[in-house]
C-alpha positions as a printed NumPy array, in Angstrom:
array([[164.097,  46.193,  63.056],
       [166.689,  46.5  ,  60.295],
       [170.361,  47.362,  60.348],
       [169.633,  50.732,  58.767],
       [167.164,  51.533,  61.528],
       [169.654,  50.698,  64.281],
       [172.422,  52.632,  62.549],
       [170.095,  55.623,  62.177],
       [169.234,  55.579,  65.886],
       [172.927,  55.272,  66.82 ],
       [173.819,  58.112,  64.451],
       [171.136,  60.333,  65.972],
       [172.339,  59.458,  69.478],
       [175.966,  60.307,  68.669],
       [174.918,  63.529,  66.96 ],
       [172.856,  64.554,  69.994],
       [175.732,  63.789,  72.371],
       [178.147,  65.831,  70.274],
       [175.765,  68.8  ,  70.04 ],
       [175.051,  68.75 ,  73.785],
       [178.674,  68.28 ,  74.902],
       [180.394,  70.513,  72.338],
       [179.912,  73.898,  74.042],
       [181.458,  72.757,  77.327],
       [184.316,  70.979,  75.565],
       [185.096,  73.938,  73.321],
       [185.124,  76.339,  76.277],
       [187.374,  73.951,  78.196],
       [189.855,  73.759,  75.319],
       [189.887,  77.542,  74.792],
       [190.359,  78.293,  78.503],
       [193.085,  75.643,  78.727],
       [194.886,  77.151,  75.736],
       [194.676,  80.676,  77.161],
       [195.972,  79.543,  80.537],
       [198.789,  77.583,  78.873],
       [199.847,  80.662,  76.926],
       [199.71 ,  82.704,  80.152],
       [201.799,  80.1  ,  81.984],
       [204.357,  80.006,  79.181],
       [204.609,  83.798,  79.087],
       [205.012,  84.183,  82.85 ],
       [206.959,  80.968,  83.54 ],
       [204.403,  79.942,  86.157],
       [204.234,  76.153,  86.164],
       [201.427,  75.532,  88.626],
       [199.438,  72.463,  87.578],
       [196.324,  73.376,  89.567],
       [196.052,  76.807,  87.936],
       [194.095,  75.376,  85.005],
       [191.41 ,  73.53 ,  86.97 ],
       [189.559,  76.341,  88.747],
       [189.054,  78.611,  85.693],
       [187.961,  75.623,  83.593],
       [185.444,  74.482,  86.201],
       [184.03 ,  77.995,  86.547],
       [183.827,  78.516,  82.766],
       [182.21 ,  75.134,  82.15 ],
       [179.706,  75.807,  84.937],
       [178.778,  79.182,  83.454],
       [178.445,  77.783,  79.925],
       [176.355,  74.876,  81.169],
       [174.017,  77.175,  83.079],
       [173.655,  79.557,  80.125],
       [173.128,  76.825,  77.522],
       [171.052,  74.443,  79.642],
       [167.763,  75.332,  77.861],
       [169.377,  74.593,  74.478],
       [170.879,  71.331,  75.747],
       [167.58 ,  70.231,  77.275],
       [165.738,  71.052,  74.044],
       [168.111,  68.868,  72.014],
       [167.858,  65.983,  74.476],
       [164.048,  66.251,  74.569],
       [163.88 ,  66.258,  70.767],
       [165.93 ,  63.064,  70.664],
       [163.812,  61.449,  73.375],
       [160.575,  62.381,  71.586],
       [161.99 ,  60.95 ,  68.368],
       [162.805,  57.67 ,  70.132],
       [159.313,  57.501,  71.661],
       [157.761,  58.191,  68.25 ],
       [159.754,  55.34 ,  66.723],
       [158.97 ,  52.743,  69.437],
       [155.572,  51.727,  67.976],
       [157.299,  50.836,  64.693],
       [159.64 ,  48.32 ,  66.321],
       [159.002,  44.624,  65.701]])
């Protein structure tokens, strides 16, 4: 097992995490920005106003993109299992 091999596995793991988590994070940022603009325009300063829409949006995005996320995680897992016999 060489340094390049370990770095490649770590790179693939980070890439998979970013691809799987990105949709939920992007939706969370966009919803947060829209709610912040709404709060600034209406002078409503309720801190809990941002949580419920974010939770609902993230839940919807996760449900809709779950097949894609599972596919990416399974591809990474299969890659790891394919590489295991080459370890020494």
